DRENLO-225226 format. One record per residue (C-alpha): x, y, z. Coordinates in pm, whole numbers, plus 50000, padded with zeros to 5 digits. Each point is the difference from the previous one (the first is absolute). Layout:
% residues N
XYZ/...
END
This chain:
% residues 291
051811519984805/498044986949699/497334974650080/499144970449780/496324994049919/500314966550176/501465014650321/497744996150303/497895030350090/498895003350361/496775017050104/500265005750373/497605015550247/501975029150146/498774993450352/501794966350002/503245019350065/499345021550308/497934988450294/496585015450053/498775010050341/496404991550086/497315026449972/499644999650377/503615011850035/499445028649759/496815009750183/501954998750327/502555024049854/497305024449890/498414995750343/503305011150153/499775032249799/496525006450139/501024991350355/503085022149985/498625030649821/496215001550033/498555020450285/497244976450104/498034997550322/500364962549967/503764997950006/500224962349998/501854976949760/496894978749951/498055030949894/502695010749753/499924965549841/496205000649980/500075034849848/502544990249732/498194967249923/496775019149933/501825025749785/501634971549806/496574987649898/499135034249858/503145002549787/500024964849854/498665011649663/502715026649980/502674973950075/498724978049719/499855030049768/503565009650091/501484966249913/498094999949669/501305034249900/496695018350041/501445022350272/503405016949990/502384997850296/499565036750095/496234996249998/500194968450208/502285016250259/497575029450013/497204975750086/502104985650282/500845035050121/496315008550014/499454969950226/503125006250212/499395037450012/501605002550344/503534991849877/502535028649989/499655015849656/503715000049921/500414963550099/496734984549889/501104988649655/503134982850128/498174984250295/497194986649782/502314986649728/502214982250253/497024984850174/498414989749672/503244983649888/500364980850325/498184972849806/503294992549820/502624981450204/503484990849883/501814970950167/502894976549926/497734977049798/499045030049783/503665006649922/500564963449910/497014999749766/501065031749823/503504985549962/498564968549845/498255020349732/503075021049921/502064968249981/497704985249735/500925027749755/496814994049799/496995022049914/497815004650306/496615016950000/498625010450337/496235001950024/498555019850287/496555008050129/501135027750230/500355037750003/502765024649903/501145007550356/500514963350082/501754994449666/502405028850066/500754985450342/500784965949851/502245014649729/501785019450273/500734967250178/501214985049670/502555027949970/501064996850363/500474962450001/501424991749656/502985010149793/498135011749690/498155032749937/496205000450003/497885029049883/496325006749944/499465020149680/498685034850076/497504999049715/497544972350079/496975005149780/500024972749735/498754965250090/503174981049920/502724983150210/502345024750167/503714992549975/501335004050355/503414983249955/501864978849746/497754970149918/497425011250260/496585014249914/497055010950212/496304996549916/498085018250276/496244999850034/499845037950027/501515003149650/498054972149829/496755008850182/499484963650092/501154977550277/501454965550006/499114974549875/498695020649704/503485014549958/501314965049932/497764996449697/500935034749870/503724993450040/499774965949836/498325015049692/502635027649985/502914975650017/498524976749739/499445029949771/503745006750027/500684965049872/500734983850336/499174963350045/497294990150245/502154970750112/502665024050130/497675018250241/500024991050369/497775017350253/501135001450363/497625011150273/498934992450355/496355006749912/497744971649888/497975022949774/503145008849802/501014963549971/496504990049895/499985027049730/503344987849867/498664964549977/496905013049818/502205018649748/502344970749939/502935017050176/502374979050206/499855010150364/501764994450331/499275011250353/502295027150132/501344978650284/500804971249767/501645022649743/502275018650243/500924969750208/501254979449705/503255018049931/502725020750169/501185032349834/503655001249890/500245037649983/501215019950299/497715027950113/501335032550139/498635016050314/500245035050139/500524997150376/499185028450235/503585013249984/499765004149619/502704974249920/499084976549714/500254962850079/498934967849829/498054970250126/503224979650018/501845025650215/497335016950209/499964987350359/496734982750084/499345021050314/500505032249801/497744987849721/497274991050248/500415033250178/499835019149671/496784982449902/498545005050346/500755037149992/498395002449658/496894982450133/499665025850276/499945027349738/496634986449886/498445023650256/498764985650326/501334965949892/498414967249898/500684963650078/503064983949842/498764965249913/499104993949635/496234994250005/498114975649781/497585019649779/499084974049741/496344998950100/499305037350020/497435013249755/501005021849704/497185022950108/501875009650318/501025035749907/503165004750206/501394965249979/499594986249648/503105007149795/
END
C-alpha cells in the first residue's frame, strides 16, 4: 500500500498493547525460582522474596543498561545466571527468560487493541523503552493473536525504525540508545525529514511523560484508553486454539477463546494476575516496568 503524505501517522507506545504485570509479580516469580531451587537453611517464601528483592537492587543498573542497548542479551542472561547460580545449568537460560518475560501479559483487550491497529491500515510507529527479550515476547504474541506476519530483523545495529510488518515499524530504546520520551523527538525529526507533515502525526500513550513531550513538540496526542475505546475494528482476527485449528473472532466460541487465553497466561511461568492494571502513574525510571 502506498501512503499519501497527508495520511495520518500513528506513534504508539508499544506497551499500550499488552498488559504489564507489576514489578512485585515479577519479583514473586523470581522468588519462586529461589524457593524451588536454592539450597538454603532458611527455606521460607518470605526469605526467598527478601533475597530476590535485595538482588534486584544490585542489578538495577544492568537492567537500565540492557534496555538502552549497552548490554547484549547473552551478557544480561549471564548476569542473571551468576545471581541464580543454583539453577540447573541446562535449564537456567529458559527458566530465567520465562521469568523475566512474565512481565508481559496478553489478554482479550490486548487482542482487540492489536486488531484496531491492523484495521487502520496506516503507518504505525511503535516506540518502546524496554529490552530485547520483552520485545521478542511481545512480537511473539503479535504473531500468535493476529492474522499477519510479524518479524524482528536479525540485523539490528543502525538507529532507525525497524520494519516488523506491513505499515508497522518499531523504534526500541536499545537500538536508539535513548528512552521515551526522547525517542518521540528523534522520530518526529526523522519523519519531518522524510517530508511528512507535522499535522498528520498522532502520539498514543498511557504515560503522562510521553503525552507531555508530544504537547511540547507540537504533536497531536491522545491517551491510550481514549484512542482504543473510540472505535471497533472491522477486520477479523485469526486465533490458533490449543488443538491447532485456525478460527476467527466471529466463529470462535467464547469459552474456547477464554480458555485459550487462560492457558497462554499460565505459560508465563508461575502465573500472574489477569486483571489489566493501571500503570499511568509509574515512573519511567522504574527499570522493569517502563515500556
